[in-house]
N, C-alpha and C positions, 0 to 999 in steps of 0.2 A: 504494500500500500504506500503510495507516495505521500509526501508530507502535506501537500495541499488537500488531497483526498481525506487524509486523517484529520486535518483541521475541520473540514466540512462535516465529517462524520461526528466528531466530538461536539461541534456546534449544534448539529441536529439533535443529538442525544441530550445536550444541555437544555435545549428548548422544550423537550418533553417532560422535564422535571417541573414540579409546581412550586415547591418551597425549598429553601436551603440549598439552592443550586450549587453555589460555590463550595460550601462545606461538603456536599455530597460528591462533587467531582474530585476534590482533594482526597476524600476518603477512598474513592474508587482507585485513584492513582496509588495511594498508600497500600491498599489491599493487594494490588497487582505487583507491587515491588517489595513487599515485606516478606522476609524469609519464613517466619512462623505466624500462623493465623491466631493472633491474640489481640484483644481490644487495646490493651496498653501499648503493644508494639505498633499498632496502626497510628496511635496518637503521637508516637515518638518519631515517626517517619519524617524526613526532611520535606516531603511533599505535602504533609499535613501541617499547616501553619497555625492551627488552633489548639485550644486546650483539650485535655482528654475527654472532658464531659461533652464536647462538641461531637465526638464520635456517636454517642447515643442520640444526641439531638438531631444530627443529620439523618440517622436511620429513622427516627420517630417522625420528623417533619417531611421527609422526602416522600412524595406520593406520585411516582411517574405513571403515565398511562402505559400499563404493561403491554397491551396489545400493540400499540404504536411503536414502543421501544423494541419489541421482538421483531416486528416487521422491518424496522430500520436495520437491525442486525442481519436478518435474513437477506435483505436487499444487498447489503455489503458483501455477504458471503457469495451470493449468486453472481454478482458482478465480477468476482475474482476467479470463480471456478466454472467449468462447463456445467450445464444443467445435468442433474442426476436425479434419481428417483428418491434418494434420501440424503439429508445433510447430517453429517456427524460433527458435533461440536465438542472439542476436548479442551480442557483447561490445563495448562502446564504451570504448576506452581512448584517448581523444583527447588531444591536447596542450593543448586549451583548458581552462583552469581553470573551475570552477563557482563563481564569486565569490559568488553568492547562496546557495550551499549551505553553511550554517554547521555542520551536523551530518551524520552518516552517514545518518540517517533520511531526509534529503532527497536522498540519492544511491541511488536504487532502480532496479530494472529497469522498463522501460516496454514 
């Protein structure tokens, strides 16, 4: 995914959130880049510039339109791959750091 397309995708996803948009996006970035899935560690991520209680507030306040958000994700996946009967989505949250990935744009789905 090129950087302009990634920006467009992130902006479209951002617009589908109703409340706490900035905190939710920071939390999503923290979740995708944190080695261990623990609330406290998400709040300590350099990508999450808020206090630890904001992790809970973002989750409580964020009310995305789930159907529209899923359609946005499916649209992105279908544009990158040839049409198939089934789409398989796998999340890689390995313990191995991506030392060569200096920015989030280099951490995309494959």
